[in-house]
Every structure is written in structure tokens, then in C-alpha cells.
C-alpha positions in Angstrom: 12.0 -23.2 19.3 13.6 -24.3 16.0 16.9 -22.9 15.2 17.0 -19.4 13.3 19.3 -18.6 10.5 20.0 -15.0 10.0 22.2 -13.9 7.1 22.7 -11.5 4.0 20.0 -11.6 1.4 20.8 -13.9 -1.6 19.0 -13.6 -4.9 17.5 -17.1 -4.4 15.5 -15.5 -1.6 13.8 -13.2 -3.9 10.4 -15.0 -4.3 9.7 -15.5 -0.6 11.0 -11.9 0.1 8.6 -10.4 -2.4 5.7 -12.5 -1.0 6.3 -11.1 2.5 6.6 -7.6 1.2 3.4 -7.8 -0.6 1.5 -9.3 2.4 2.5 -6.1 4.3 1.6 -3.9 1.3 -1.8 -5.4 0.9 -2.8 -5.0 4.7 -2.4 -1.1 3.9 -3.4 -0.5 0.3 -6.3 -2.9 -1.3 -5.0 -4.8 -4.1 -1.4 -3.4 -4.5 1.5 -5.6 -5.1 5.0 -5.1 -6.4 7.0 -7.4 -8.6 10.3 -9.3 -7.7 12.2 -6.8 -9.9 10.7 -3.9 -8.0 11.7 -5.3 -4.6 15.3 -6.1 -6.0 15.6 -2.6 -7.4 14.9 -1.0 -4.1 17.7 -3.1 -2.4 20.1 -1.6 -4.9 19.0 2.1 -5.0 15.8 4.3 -4.9 15.9 6.8 -7.9 12.6 8.4 -6.8 14.3 9.5 -3.6 16.4 11.7 -5.8 17.5 14.0 -2.9 18.3 11.4 -0.1 19.2 8.3 -2.1 22.5 9.7 -3.3 23.5 10.2 0.4 23.5 6.6 0.9 26.9 5.1 1.3 26.2 1.5 2.0 23.2 -1.0 1.8 22.6 -4.2 3.5 19.6 -6.5 3.4 19.3 -9.3 6.1 16.9 -12.2 6.1 15.7 -14.5 8.8 15.0 -18.2 8.0 13.3 -20.9 10.3 12.3 -24.3 9.0 13.5 -23.4 5.5 11.0 -20.6 5.4 11.9 -16.7 5.2 10.1 -15.4 8.2 11.5 -12.0 8.5 13.7 -9.5 6.4 15.1 -6.0 6.9 16.7 -3.4 4.8 19.6 -1.1 6.2 21.3 2.0 5.0 24.3 3.8 6.0 24.4 7.6 5.1 27.7 9.3 4.3 29.2 11.6 6.7 30.3 14.6 4.3 28.8 17.9 4.1 26.6 17.1 1.0 24.4 15.0 3.4 21.6 16.6 5.1 22.5 17.4 8.8 19.9 14.9 10.4 21.1 12.1 8.1 24.8 12.7 8.2 26.4 9.6 9.5 23.2 8.0 10.2 22.0 4.4 10.2 18.6 3.6 9.0 16.5 0.6 9.3 14.6 1.4 6.0 12.1 -1.3 6.7 11.6 -4.6 8.6 8.9 -7.1 7.6 7.9 -10.2 9.6 5.1 -12.7 9.4 2.6 -11.8 12.2 2.7 -14.1 15.4 -0.6 -15.6 14.4 1.1 -17.3 11.4 2.0 -21.0 11.2 5.3 -20.0 12.6 4.2 -19.3 16.2 7.6 -18.0 17.1 7.7 -15.4 14.4 7.9 -12.7 17.0 11.1 -14.1 18.3 12.3 -14.4 14.8 11.6 -10.7 14.3 13.5 -9.8 17.5 16.5 -11.7 16.6 16.5 -10.0 13.2 16.2 -6.6 14.9 19.2 -7.5 17.1 21.1 -8.4 14.0 20.2 -5.0 12.6 21.4 -3.2 15.6 24.7 -5.1 15.5 25.2 -4.1 12.0 24.6 -0.4 12.8 27.1 -0.7 15.6 29.6 -2.1 13.1 28.9 0.8 10.9 29.6 3.1 14.1 26.9 5.4 12.9 26.1 8.6 14.9 22.4 8.1 15.1 20.0 5.2 14.4 16.5 5.4 12.7 13.7 3.1 11.8 10.9 3.3 9.2 8.8 1.1 7.0 9.2 2.6 3.6 8.4 -0.3 1.3 8.8 0.1 -2.6 5.2 1.2 -3.3 3.0 4.1 -2.4 1.3 4.8 1.0 3.6 2.5 2.9 6.0 4.4 5.2 6.4 5.0 8.9 4.8 2.2 10.6 1.3 1.7 9.6 -1.4 0.8 12.2 -2.0 -2.5 10.2 1.5 -3.7 11.3 1.3 -3.9 15.0 3.8 -7.0 15.1 6.5 -4.7 13.5 5.8 -1.7 15.8 6.2 -4.3 18.7 9.6 -5.6 17.2 10.8 -2.0 17.0 9.7 -1.1 20.5 11.3 -4.0 22.0 14.4 -3.3 20.2 14.5 0.2 21.9 13.1 2.4 19.2 10.7 5.1 20.0 8.2 6.9 17.9 9.5 10.5 17.9 7.9 11.9 14.7 4.6 12.6 13.3 1.5 10.7 12.5 -0.3 10.9 9.1 -3.3 9.6 7.6 -3.5 8.1 4.2 -6.7 8.4 2.2 -8.1 6.8 -1.0 -10.9 7.8 -3.4 -12.4 6.1 -6.5 -11.8 8.5 -9.2 -15.2 7.7 -10.9 -16.9 8.7 -7.6 -15.4 12.2 -7.7 -17.4 15.0 -9.0 -16.1 16.1 -12.4 -15.3 19.7 -13.5 -18.5 19.8 -15.4 -20.5 18.4 -12.4 -19.1 21.4 -10.3 -20.4 24.0 -12.3 -23.2 24.7 -9.7 -20.7 26.2 -7.4 -21.6 29.7 -8.2 -19.2 31.5 -5.9 -16.3 31.1 -8.4 -18.1 32.6 -11.4 -16.3 31.8 -14.6 -13.3 30.1 -13.3 -10.8 28.7 -15.7 -8.5 25.7 -15.3 -5.0 25.6 -16.6 -3.0 22.4 -16.9 0.8 22.4 -16.7 3.9 20.5 -15.5 4.0 20.8 -11.7 6.6 20.0 -9.0 4.9 16.7 -7.9 3.0 15.7 -11.0 0.5 17.3 -13.4 -0.7 20.7 -12.0 -4.2 22.1 -12.2 -4.4 25.9 -11.6 -7.6 27.7 -10.9 -7.7 31.1 -12.4 -10.4 33.5 -11.6 -10.4 37.0 -13.0 -6.7 36.7 -13.9 -5.6 35.7 -10.5 -4.4 32.2 -9.5 -7.0 30.9 -6.7 -5.1 27.7 -6.1 -3.7 24.5 -7.7 -3.7 20.8 -7.3 -0.9 18.4 -8.5 -1.6 14.7 -9.1 0.9 12.3 -10.2 0.6 8.7 -11.8 2.1 5.8 -9.8 2.9 3.6 -12.6 6.7 4.5 -12.9 7.7 2.6 -16.1 8.7 -1.1 -15.5 9.6 -0.4 -11.9 6.1 0.1 -10.6 4.1 -1.2 -13.8 1.6 -3.0 -11.4 0.4 0.4 -10.3 -1.3 1.4 -13.5 -4.6 3.1 -12.6 -3.3 4.6 -9.4 -2.2 8.3 -8.8 -1.8 10.4 -5.6 -1.9 14.0 -4.6 1.4 15.7 -4.8 0.4 19.3 -3.8 -2.9 21.0 -2.9 -2.8 24.8 -2.2 -5.7 27.4 -2.2 -5.0 31.2 -1.7 -6.4 32.4 1.7 -8.9 34.6 0.2 -10.3 31.9 -2.0 -10.7 29.2 0.7 -14.0 27.9 1.5 -15.4 28.8 -1.8 -15.3 25.6 -3.8 -11.8 26.0 -5.4 -10.4 22.7 -4.2 -13.6 20.9 -5.1 -13.4 22.2 -8.7 -9.6 21.4 -8.8 -10.3 17.9 -7.9 -13.1 17.8 -10.5 -10.6 19.0 -13.2 -8.2 16.3 -12.1 -10.9 13.6 -11.9 -11.8 14.2 -15.6 -8.0 14.2 -16.6 -7.3 11.0 -14.7 -10.4 9.3 -16.0 -9.1 9.9 -19.7 -6.0 7.9 -18.7 -7.9 5.2 -17.1 -6.7 6.1 -13.6 -9.3 4.7 -11.0 -7.7 5.4 -7.6 -6.3 8.4 -6.0 -4.4 8.6 -2.8 -3.9 11.8 -0.6 -2.4 12.3 2.8 -3.2 14.5 5.8 -2.4 15.3 9.5 -5.0 14.0 11.9 -5.5 17.5 13.3 -6.0 19.3 10.0 -9.8 19.2 10.4 -10.4 21.5 7.5 -8.6 19.4 5.0 -10.1 16.2 6.4 -13.6 17.6 5.9 -12.9 18.4 2.4 -11.5 14.9 1.7 -14.7 13.5 3.5 -17.0 15.6 1.2 -15.1 14.5 -1.9 -15.4 10.8 -1.0 -12.1 9.9 0.3 -11.9 7.1 2.9 -9.0 6.4 5.4 -6.8 3.6 4.6 -4.3 3.8 7.4 -2.9 5.9 10.3 0.9 5.8 10.1 3.5 6.6 12.7 6.5 8.4 11.0 9.9 8.9 12.6 11.3 6.2 14.8 14.6 6.6 16.6 17.0 4.8 19.1 
């Protein structure tokens, strides 16, 4: 096996690193890619993670080269130990993500490179003397978190390093906005009578609230994923931030009409793809998404610890 060089990330590695990151993204979400500046930005800070990111005290990115080719990379974070940090993350070391070319690539020993990189990551966590060690796959793009099922080589590296999946499993689903029934096309749902939709600023995006006879029956929040320059390539993409329907109004078409109102609004802004997320055992929610036309992109394993 050719010699392997593992070292801290250099700015000159940025193009190869971005290519490797995008290869992992595109295996999960069709047609999505991020720019070099987006990748570099995540290595420095993650402003979208406004709760947890301020807790991070130190960051290190390691790269693994073989035959002058970047074969694997990993981004690590050390969380502070003071009381402002959430208890689970206090004095924690997190392997934020690890990406590696698959064993079937021209680098037949890519798995060995990944294993050596993982060992270097664990050595860094030991030097940091962290209390607990976590791993994840949160790349700087939507729908890539945990360890998606499309990354069996990454899962194998984590497991060989001693990490275990101790958290939940989530499904990521995608719908084409033009295929969703619009608000106007939902008028045949008679059970709601003269429901009114109100649009406002929500907690996680634009909120659409269904009001029936003066009562709020439920709401849906959708958020554009084109976050200025950082995620400019995601123009045309949005995801579901929140969906809630009051118990007495469930199974009466409220959610369908909320999605119809959101579809009309998103279409005005040329948004064509909508992501949403669900637990595998939430049969009612999954049945709704299937009726609406969502398809499953991935099943991802969240929460890895050593």
C-alpha cells in the first residue's frame, strides 16, 4: 500500500475537498452541490447553528492524501466546558463529518486511508481530553446529517473506529413543488368549509396558518434554503420547518390545504423542490407525504458515540 499522509487542512486542498464533499452530497440529494467558499465557511463557523455553534471552543480539519490525491477528510470540534454549553455537549469532542472515497474508487485502499484518518481523529480527541466523543455526517447542505444509508463506507469506518449508532433514524423526503396540489386545487375538500390561510413570519421559515371559524386549525412553515452567498446554489430549494395540526382538525384535509397554500407561494418564488423529514414509525405522517407526492431520498442514522 502506498504511503498515506495525514495532516491539517491547507487552503490549497480546497478544490479536492469540495469535490469529495459534493460527491457525498449528490449521493443523497439529487443535483445539489456547494461551492468552495461554502465548504471553507463551515470549517470556520456555522452561523445557522446559532444555538450550538457558539459553544464550540476549537475546530480542526484533517485531510488524508495518498499518491498526491485527497482521499479522505474530517472536521472535528471541541465544545467548551462552561455552564453556557448544553449538558450533553459540555466538554465534548465531535467528529462533525468524515468523507472518504468509496473502496470501489481507483484508490483500492481508500478504506485503509479512512481508517487511518479516523485513528488520527481519535488521537486528536484524546489530546483535547474531552469527556465524551460523538460522530456525525453534517455537511454544509440540507438533508445531509447523521450517516445516510448511501454512505455505507463511512458507516463502516465509524464502526471500525468503535463508534456505535445510539440515536434515532430519520427519513428525508422530497417533492416537486409543481406536482403538489395548489390551494385552489384543494377547494374540493369540503370538510373544512371556508378555511382561511394567513401568512406570517414563523419560527423556522414562512408560516401558513389555517383558520376555520376564527380558530387556528394548524400551521405549516417552509424555509428557502438559498441562504445568501453561502448557499446560493440552493436557489429553488426549500424545506419544511414545522407542521402542526390541532387534534380535533386532523384527518380533515388541513395539512393538504396548508401544503397547497405553500406550493402556490413557493411557485411564485421559483422554488421547485421541497424537502421534509419524518420518523420511520410515524405512519400517519408518512401516509400524508405519500399522498402529497413526496418520495424518500434517504434513511439516515443520527447519533453516534464512542
